[in-house]
C-alpha positions in Angstrom: 22.0 -14.1 -6.9 24.3 -13.6 -3.9 25.3 -9.9 -3.5 27.1 -9.9 -0.1 28.1 -12.7 2.2 29.6 -12.6 5.6 31.3 -15.8 6.8 32.3 -16.5 10.4 32.6 -12.8 11.0 33.9 -11.8 14.4 34.8 -8.5 16.1 36.7 -8.0 19.4 37.4 -4.8 21.2 40.3 -5.8 23.5 39.0 -8.6 25.6 35.3 -7.9 24.7 33.8 -10.1 22.0 31.1 -8.1 20.2 30.5 -10.4 17.2 31.0 -14.1 17.2 31.2 -16.1 14.0 28.3 -14.4 12.2 27.4 -15.9 8.8 24.6 -15.0 6.4 24.0 -14.0 2.8 22.1 -11.1 1.3 20.7 -11.7 -2.2 20.1 -9.2 -4.9 16.8 -7.4 -4.4 16.2 -8.5 -0.9 14.9 -6.3 2.0 16.7 -7.7 5.1 16.1 -6.4 8.6 18.3 -7.0 11.6 17.1 -6.8 15.1 18.5 -7.4 18.6 18.7 -5.8 22.0 21.0 -2.8 22.6 24.6 -4.0 22.6 23.9 -7.0 20.5 26.3 -5.9 17.8 24.0 -4.5 15.1 25.8 -1.3 14.4 29.2 -3.0 14.7 28.1 -5.4 12.0 27.0 -2.6 9.7 30.3 -0.8 10.3 32.3 -3.8 9.3 30.1 -4.5 6.3 30.8 -0.9 5.1 34.5 -0.8 5.9 34.2 1.6 8.8 35.7 -1.0 11.2 38.0 -3.9 10.4 36.8 -7.4 11.4 38.8 -9.5 13.9 38.1 -12.6 12.0 36.0 -14.1 9.1 35.4 -13.0 5.6 33.2 -10.6 3.6 32.4 -11.4 -0.1 30.8 -9.0 -2.6 29.4 -10.9 -5.6 31.7 -13.8 -4.7 34.9 -11.7 -4.5 36.6 -11.0 -1.2 36.2 -7.6 0.3 37.2 -8.3 3.9 39.8 -5.6 4.1 38.1 -3.0 1.8 38.0 0.6 3.0 34.7 2.6 3.0 35.6 4.2 -0.3 36.2 0.8 -1.9 32.9 -0.5 -0.6 31.3 2.5 -2.2 33.0 1.7 -5.5 31.6 -1.9 -5.1 28.1 -0.4 -4.9 27.6 -0.5 -1.1 26.5 2.7 0.6 25.3 3.4 4.1 23.7 5.9 6.5 24.6 6.4 10.1 22.5 6.3 13.3 23.5 9.8 14.0 23.2 12.5 11.3 26.5 13.2 9.4 25.4 16.2 7.3 27.5 19.2 6.5 25.3 21.5 8.6 26.7 24.9 7.4 26.5 24.5 3.7 23.2 24.5 1.7 21.3 21.3 1.4 21.8 21.1 -2.4 25.6 21.3 -2.0 25.4 18.4 0.5 23.6 16.3 -2.1 25.9 17.4 -5.0 29.0 16.4 -3.0 27.5 13.0 -2.4 26.5 12.6 -6.0 30.2 13.2 -7.0 31.6 11.0 -4.3 31.8 7.8 -6.4 34.0 9.4 -9.1 37.2 7.7 -10.0 39.4 10.6 -8.8 38.9 12.3 -5.4 40.7 15.3 -7.0 37.8 15.9 -9.3 35.7 16.7 -6.3 37.7 19.8 -5.5 36.4 21.8 -8.4 32.9 23.1 -9.0 30.0 20.7 -8.5 27.3 22.4 -10.5 27.6 20.3 -13.7 24.1 19.6 -15.2 24.3 15.9 -14.7 24.9 16.1 -11.0 22.4 18.9 -10.6 19.7 16.8 -12.3 20.5 13.9 -10.1 20.4 16.0 -6.9 17.1 17.5 -7.9 15.6 14.0 -8.5 16.7 12.9 -5.0 15.5 16.0 -3.2 12.2 15.9 -5.0 11.8 12.2 -4.0 11.7 13.3 -0.4 9.8 16.6 -0.9 12.8 18.8 -0.1 13.7 20.4 -3.4 12.1 23.7 -2.4 14.4 23.7 0.6 17.6 23.2 -1.5 19.1 26.5 -0.4 18.4 25.9 3.3 21.2 25.0 5.7 20.7 21.4 7.0 20.9 22.7 10.6 17.7 24.6 9.9 15.8 21.5 8.9 13.7 19.4 11.3 15.3 16.3 12.7 12.9 14.2 10.6 14.0 16.0 7.4 17.6 15.5 8.3 17.0 11.8 8.6 15.5 11.8 5.2 18.5 13.6 3.8 20.8 11.0 5.4 19.1 8.4 3.2 19.2 10.6 0.2 23.0 11.0 0.6 23.4 7.3 0.8 21.3 6.9 -2.4 23.4 9.5 -4.2 26.1 7.1 -5.1 23.5 4.8 -6.8 24.2 1.8 -4.6 23.3 -1.8 -5.4 23.2 -2.4 -1.6 22.0 0.2 0.9 22.9 -0.3 4.6 20.8 1.7 7.0 21.6 2.1 10.8 18.3 2.9 12.6 16.8 5.2 9.9 13.8 5.9 12.1 15.6 6.6 15.3 14.1 9.6 17.2 11.3 10.2 14.7 7.6 10.8 15.3 5.0 8.4 13.9 4.4 10.7 11.0 8.1 10.9 10.2 8.5 7.1 10.5 5.8 6.8 7.9 7.7 9.1 5.6 10.8 7.0 6.0 8.8 3.8 5.4 7.2 5.3 2.3 10.6 6.3 0.9 12.2 2.9 1.5 9.1 0.9 0.4 9.2 2.7 -3.0 12.9 2.2 -3.7 13.8 0.5 -6.9 14.0 -3.3 -6.7 17.5 -2.9 -8.1 18.5 -1.6 -4.7 19.0 -4.3 -2.1 18.4 -3.1 1.5 19.9 -4.2 4.8 18.8 -2.3 7.8 18.5 -2.4 11.6 15.6 -0.8 13.5 14.1 -0.9 16.9 10.7 0.1 15.4 9.0 -3.2 14.9 6.2 -1.8 12.8 8.7 -0.3 10.3 10.9 -3.4 10.3 8.1 -6.0 9.8 6.4 -3.8 7.2 9.6 -3.5 5.1 11.7 -6.6 5.6 11.2 -9.8 3.5 13.7 -11.5 5.8 14.9 -10.9 9.3 18.1 -11.8 11.1 18.4 -11.7 14.9 21.5 -10.9 17.0 21.9 -11.6 20.7 25.1 -11.0 22.6 27.0 -10.9 19.3 25.6 -14.2 18.0 23.1 -14.8 15.2 20.3 -16.7 17.0 17.5 -16.7 14.3 16.9 -16.0 10.7 13.7 -16.2 8.7 10.6 -14.4 7.3 8.9 -11.8 9.5 6.2 -14.3 10.3 8.8 -17.0 11.3 10.6 -14.5 13.5 7.4 -13.4 15.2 6.6 -17.0 15.9 10.1 -17.9 17.2 9.7 -18.5 20.9 13.4 -17.7 21.6 13.2 -14.4 19.8 9.9 -13.5 21.6 11.5 -14.3 24.9 14.6 -12.3 24.3 13.5 -9.4 22.2 9.9 -9.1 21.1 8.2 -9.3 24.5 6.5 -6.0 25.1 7.2 -4.8 21.6 4.0 -5.9 19.9 
């Protein structure tokens, strides 16, 4: 079943064309990876797919309904959540409060978030999420005191807190050690199949271990799409991107 479709999506920054007529579909339950050299438009694409940036042309459909002009909040309400390449945590409030705020973020009324966030339902959910990444014992710690790898895990936890049907991840393993990359890979590999995943990564071992399908961007254009095996064998992709990465 089609979950999200981008159709002839384009993005210009002044006279600079960053994305050019990108079209593809993400189906429910898929694990789709996106690769491409720096500057190929990967982060821009994720920003548009989550409402952070408006597109310059084309359409976005969620479950067949147009969402081209949706704001980040509306995308969240549609079941689409994302993490960022750079950590966006509240560094000076306890880790548990970070997660509780994220758990409440999908409520119908923003005003309800102003009050206390210690209701049992949300506390239970926050505990489940933090236990999933082995950080429940650090729930009272300020995020700025966590290691960088732990902060990256929390980024994914915050994205999962809204119970998304589609999770968008921008370089979840950026800057991590091999052991920390394995933690991220283990977390994402064990996600419920009810959660569809779309992610970009420069770490080829993580990407090919996780993705069931890969799309390739080059100079803002989609140049290839297929299974990991098909992408590895694609001569154009090998020439442009995979040379030296294996």
